[in-house]
C-alpha positions as CSV (number, residue, x, y, z in Angstrom):
1,X,-79.5,-120.1,-22.6
2,X,-77.5,-117.6,-20.5
3,X,-80.3,-115.1,-20.6
4,X,-82.6,-117.7,-19.0
5,X,-79.8,-118.4,-16.4
6,X,-79.5,-114.7,-15.6
7,X,-83.3,-114.4,-15.2
8,X,-83.4,-117.5,-13.0
9,X,-80.6,-116.2,-10.8
10,X,-82.4,-112.9,-10.4
11,X,-85.9,-114.2,-9.8
12,X,-85.3,-117.6,-8.1
13,X,-81.9,-117.3,-6.4
14,X,-82.5,-113.7,-5.3
15,X,-79.2,-112.5,-6.6
16,X,-79.0,-108.9,-7.6
17,X,-78.7,-107.6,-11.2
18,X,-74.9,-107.6,-11.3
19,X,-74.6,-111.0,-9.6
20,X,-77.1,-112.5,-12.0
21,X,-75.2,-111.3,-15.1
22,X,-71.8,-112.4,-13.7
23,X,-73.1,-115.8,-12.7
24,X,-74.8,-116.5,-16.0
25,X,-71.7,-115.4,-18.0
26,X,-69.0,-116.5,-15.6
27,X,-67.2,-118.5,-18.3
28,X,-66.4,-115.3,-20.2
29,X,-63.7,-114.3,-17.7
30,X,-63.5,-117.2,-15.3
31,X,-65.6,-115.4,-12.7
32,X,-65.4,-117.2,-9.4
33,X,-68.1,-117.8,-6.8
34,X,-66.4,-115.2,-4.6
35,X,-66.5,-112.6,-7.4
36,X,-70.2,-113.3,-7.8
37,X,-70.8,-112.9,-4.1
38,X,-68.7,-109.7,-4.0
39,X,-70.9,-108.2,-6.7
40,X,-73.7,-108.0,-4.1
41,X,-72.4,-104.4,-3.4
42,X,-73.1,-103.4,-7.1
43,X,-76.9,-103.6,-6.9
44,X,-79.3,-100.8,-6.2
45,X,-77.4,-98.0,-7.9
46,X,-74.1,-98.7,-6.0
47,X,-72.0,-99.6,-9.1
48,X,-69.5,-97.0,-10.3
49,X,-71.1,-93.6,-11.1
50,X,-74.5,-95.0,-10.1
51,X,-74.6,-97.3,-13.1
52,X,-77.2,-100.0,-13.4
53,X,-75.6,-103.1,-11.9
54,X,-76.6,-105.3,-14.8
55,X,-75.0,-102.9,-17.2
56,X,-71.9,-102.5,-15.1
57,X,-71.4,-106.3,-14.9
58,X,-72.0,-106.8,-18.6
59,X,-69.5,-104.0,-19.5
60,X,-66.9,-105.7,-17.3
61,X,-67.3,-108.8,-19.5
62,X,-66.8,-107.0,-22.8
63,X,-63.2,-106.2,-23.9
64,X,-64.1,-104.4,-27.1
65,X,-64.8,-100.6,-26.6
66,X,-67.2,-100.6,-29.5
67,X,-69.3,-103.4,-28.0
68,X,-69.2,-101.5,-24.7
69,X,-70.5,-98.4,-26.3
70,X,-73.1,-100.3,-28.2
71,X,-74.4,-101.8,-25.0
72,X,-74.5,-98.4,-23.4
73,X,-76.6,-97.1,-26.3
74,X,-78.9,-100.1,-26.1
75,X,-79.5,-99.3,-22.4
76,X,-80.2,-95.7,-23.1
77,X,-82.6,-96.6,-25.9
78,X,-84.6,-99.2,-23.8
79,X,-84.3,-97.8,-20.3
80,X,-84.0,-94.1,-20.9
81,X,-80.7,-94.0,-18.9
82,X,-77.7,-96.0,-17.8
83,X,-78.0,-94.9,-14.2
84,X,-79.9,-97.2,-11.8
85,X,-81.8,-94.5,-10.0
86,X,-82.9,-92.7,-13.2
87,X,-84.0,-96.0,-14.7
88,X,-86.1,-96.8,-11.7
89,X,-87.5,-93.3,-11.6
90,X,-88.6,-93.3,-15.2
91,X,-90.2,-96.7,-14.8
92,X,-89.8,-97.6,-18.4
93,X,-88.3,-101.1,-17.6
94,X,-87.9,-103.1,-14.4
95,X,-84.7,-104.3,-12.9
96,X,-85.4,-107.8,-14.2
97,X,-85.7,-106.3,-17.7
98,X,-82.3,-104.6,-17.2
99,X,-80.9,-108.1,-16.5
100,X,-82.6,-109.4,-19.7
101,X,-81.3,-106.5,-21.9
102,X,-77.7,-107.0,-20.6
103,X,-77.9,-110.8,-21.0
104,X,-79.3,-110.7,-24.5
105,X,-76.6,-108.3,-25.6
106,X,-73.9,-110.6,-24.2
107,X,-75.5,-113.6,-26.0
108,X,-75.7,-111.6,-29.2
109,X,-72.0,-110.7,-29.0
110,X,-71.0,-114.3,-28.5
111,X,-70.2,-114.1,-24.8
112,X,-72.3,-117.1,-23.8
113,X,-71.6,-118.5,-20.4
């Protein structure tokens, strides 16, 4: 269900990738509305080290380093990179699909929001 919520936030509410993940999985770490709003600055390759915003947000919701590394590998496999600008340049997947990849991973790891 949270993947659908993330997709809805991205497509219908016009939130960016990071905001969509944080909003859909807000229960994981008691994410406030203010934190979701503040994540506006993490879209478009502006997350740390140019990371995809959806990936950055999902990583912030995972405490287990092994799960974090698994998510990073999943992004590399599907998108060809973890960096937003490289993902967009390669055009293997869209920003919406990045949101879906991150959300599905979080659902799979039991971090439903």
